[in-house]
N, C-alpha and C positions, 0 to 999 in steps of 0.2 A: 769642040766645047758647050757645055750649056751656059747663056747668059743668068739664069734660074742657079746654077750648081756655083758659078763665081759668086753671088752675092751670099746666095748661104754658107760658102765659105767665108768667106769674107767678115758677115756677122759672127761664125763662129769663132773665128780667130781672135773677130776684136771683144769678143765677149773673154776668151780666156787669158789674151793681153791685158784685159783691164784688171780681172778679179787676180791673176800673177801681180800685178803692179799695186793695186789698192783691197784689195779682197770686196770689190765690189764688183757687181752685175749690172749695169745700168740699164733701168728701165726700157730704154728707148733702144736697145740692142732687141731685147727678148721684144718688145712691139714690134719694131721692124720682122725678124723672124715670121712672126704672125699673121701679119699684115702682107709679106713677101707669098706666103704660103695661101692666102684668103684670095691674093693677084692671081696665080700659077692656078689655085682650085678652079676664079669663075673663068680663066682664059683657056684652059689647058686640062682638065678633067673630063676622063669619061663618065655616063652617066650613072650617077648613084655614091661617085666614088669618096664624097665630102661626108658621107655617114660614117664610114670607117675611122675614117682619120677625124673628126668632131667626138667620135665618141672614145677614142684613144686619149688624144688630147683634154676632153675633159676627166675620166679617169684617174691619169696623169694626174693633172692638175690637185683633184679632190687627197691624191694619195699623198702628193708635195705636201701641203695644205697639213694632211695631219703627221707628216714626218716633220717638217718646220716645227710645228707647235708641240712637240716631244723634244724638241733642241737636236734631231738627227743632222741638218743640214741648213745654211743660210737660205733664207729667203730668193735671194738670187741665184741661187742653184736650183730650187725646185723650179723658181719660173722657166729656167733655159731647160730644164729636164720636160716641163710640161709641155713646153714652145717644140720642143724636139719631137716629143713624140708624136706632138700633132701632125708633123711632116711624114713620120712614119708609117702610121696608120696601124690598126689591129694586126695585120702580118706581119708588120716586120719590127714591132714593140720590145720582142723578146731577144732577137740578134741587138737589135740597139743597145738595151739595158747589160747585155753581158758584154757588148765592146767596151760601153763608158764604166762598168765594172773593172774590166781587165784594164783599161786605161789608167784608172784611180789606182789600182794595186803597183801598177808599174811608176807612176809619179809618186806614189805613197812612199814605197821602196827610197825612189832616188831622193827623196827628199829629207827622209828618215837620216839617210845615208849620208849627207850631206850635211847637215845637222848635228852628226856625231862627229863627224871627221872634223868640222869648224867649230865645236866647242871645246875643243884642245886649244889652250892659249898657247901653246909654242908654233900650233900651227897656225894660228891667227897673225901671231908675229912674222915668222917665216913670208907670209902673204901679204905684210903691212896692211893687215885690217886693224881698226881702233874699235871700230864697232860693227854688226853685222846687221843688213838687211831684217827686214820683218820676218820674211820667207824663208831665211836659213836661221832664225832662230830657235831654240828647242820650246817647245811647251806653247808653239802656235798652231794655228789650225791650219788646215791645207786648200788651196784656193780650188776649190772642186771644179771652178770653170772651165781648167784647163784638161780635166778629165772627160767632162761632158762633152767639149768643144773635138777632142780627140775620137770618143768612141762614136761620135756622129759625123764627123766624116768618114771614118772606117766604113760605119754601117749605112753611109749614105748610098754606096754601092750596091746597097741588097731595096732602097726605097722604092716605090713604083717608078716605074720609065717614065712615065707621063710626067712627072714632077718636071726632070731634065729636058724636055721638048723643046723647051722656049729658050 
């Protein structure tokens, strides 16, 4: 197992956990992903590899700013996706976005099902619940960091192999 992959995974899981708990993705996690990529790039990248990754990351960041400005997602989600696209590079960005979307669909379906089931007062009484956590309340948003992290971990197998050599 690669140390870089372990750190990448830990950062992704941290982003998912904090988003799940607080509907926030700390900038420190996103910055740590970018710095870890930079270190990996300097230490282990083949010549010229940086161009496609920086291009993908830059385009991804601009796209996420536009989506955020129209209210399509939270700022933390957009920054996390852009940092993840930086890791994928241009050659793997489409599989990455596919897996993020599929993870988002599965997570949203699960969340909607739980919210519907737990909105029934009798179910709440049977479970001994007096109040529901924010994530289980109807009409709340979806902490998309969970889907981003899941999709990134699935797609990481397709990322350039030089990323995981350290």
